[in-house]
N, C-alpha and C positions, 0 to 999 in steps of 0.2 A: 748651470751649477756644476762645478767640477768635483766639489767635496763639501761635506757639511759635518759639523760636530755639535751635538745637542746634549745638554745635561737636563735630566728630568729629576727634579728635587721635590721632596715632600717629607711626610712622616709615614711610619708604618701603617699599612692598610689602605693607602690612598690610590693604589693601582699604578704605581710607577712601572712595575714589571710588565703589565699588560700593555701599557702605553709604549714602552720600548719595543715590544714585539710587533705592535701595529706599525710603528715607525720603521722598524727594520724590514718589515714586509713590503712597505711602500718602496723603500730604497732598493731592495732586492728585485722586486718586480720591474723596476726601472733600469735594471742592469748594473747596479753598483755592487762593489764589494762592501760588505757591512760587518762591523764588529759591535757587539753589545756587551756591556759589563755592568754589574750592579754591586753596590756596597750597601749591605743591610744595616749595619750599626745595631741599634737597639730597636729594630723595626717591630718586634713583637710587643714592645711596650710603648709604642708611639714615638720612638726615637727617629732621628734623621735618617733618610734613605736617599741615595743618589744613584741614578742609572745613567750610563754613558752610551750614546749611540753615535757611531761615526760611519760615514760612507765616503767612498772615493773610488777611483779606478782600482786602487789597491790600498788597503788599510793594514798597517803593520801592528798597531796597538789600539786597543779599545779605550784606553785611558785618556782623559782630557785634563790637562793641567792648567796652571795659571795663564790667562790670556789666550786660550785656545778655543773657547766655546763660541760658536756663531749665535746660538740661542740657549737661553736658560728658561725652561718651562717649570715654573714654581707653583706647586699645588697649595702652598701656604706661604704667605708673604715674608715671614721671618727667614724661611729657607732661601728665598731669593737673595736676601741680604747676606746670608752666610756664604753663599757661593759666588757672589759678585766678582771676586778677584779672578775667577776663571773665565769671565766674559772677555771677548775681544773688544778693542776700542770701538768698533763699529757694530758690535753685537746687539741683540735684542733680548730683553727680558719680558716674558709674559707671566704676570703674577696674579694668582687668584687672591681675592681680597680676604680670604679666610684667615682667621687668627686662631692658632692652636699653641698655647703656651707650652714650651718644652718642659719636660720633667725636671730638668736641671734648674729651672727658674724657681721652682717651689712656689712660695706664696708671693714672689715678686710680681711687679706689674709688667704687662706686655708692653714692649717699646712702642711709642707713638710715632706717627709720621714716616713710616718705613717707605711707602711708595714715593713720597716727596723726596726723601733722602736718596733713594735710588736714582730718581730723575736728576738730582743735583750732581750726580757723578758724570753726567753727559751721556749715559747709556740711553738707548731708546727703551722706554718702559711702557708696556701695555698692561693696564690694570683691568682685570676682568672679574666680574662676580659670577664665577663658574658654579658656585654653590646654588645661586638662584636659578641659573640656567638648568642645572641638573634637576633641581626640584620641579621646575616647569616641565621638564621632560618626563618626570615620573619617578625618579629615584636619585637621591642625593649621592649615591655611590657612582653616579655617572660624571662626577666632577672631572675625572681624568680624561674622559672622551670629549667633554666640552672644551677643556683646555687644548686638546689635540685639534679640535675643530677650528679654534682661533689660530693656532700655529699653521694649519693647513692653508689658510688664506695667504700666508707669506711665502709658501713653498711653490716651486715650479711644477707641481703635479696637478693633473686634472682631478676634479671632484670625484669622478667615477673610480679613479685609482685608489682614492682613500676609502671609498665605500667597499671596494673589493677587499682591501686589507682588513677593514673592520669585520667583515663577514668571515674572512679566513681565520680570524684570531679570537672569536668569541662564540659562546654557545648560542644556538639558534634562538632560544627563549629570551635572551637578553639583547638580541640584535636591534629590534625596532626601537626599543626605549633608548638604547645608546646612539642609534642613528639620529634620533630626534634631538638628543643633547648635542651631538656633533653638528647637525644642521643649524640649530639655534645659534651656536657660537660662530659657525662658519659664515652665516648670513648677518651676524651682528656687526 
């Protein structure tokens, strides 16, 4: 791997920032130049949040635009659809099956068949019930780390490198529970 561009998308409070720090740490520990940037939107009110993580020998801009993302890590499946145009033709979407209706939908219905529609675009789509994995690990707030565990399977870094970065980026009292969520998704 010479470079990698990853978008982490979700809604406010799902842990996109922590996930980007862990990813950035893995890349930096492997010797890459890393740039991370986040766009909060209405994150305080459950609005869309996107974080960009880019690594290479030298990264000049943290932003990822249309057709540049190698991976989209979507903590909510409608967010995967929202950012699909940013995915490279050979990119991968890892989408949590969670449904959170955006505030702008109001009383409208949540769109059906999102995962199927994403797959029809030709993109590689990995649907993951990260919510169930996080609950099994002991805390539904570990969705982000479960998603990261599934992404880690696709990346060229050793398992131990991921665990070091998890440990470096979270409080000790949350480490074991999050490691369990990571492991469940990594081994899935």
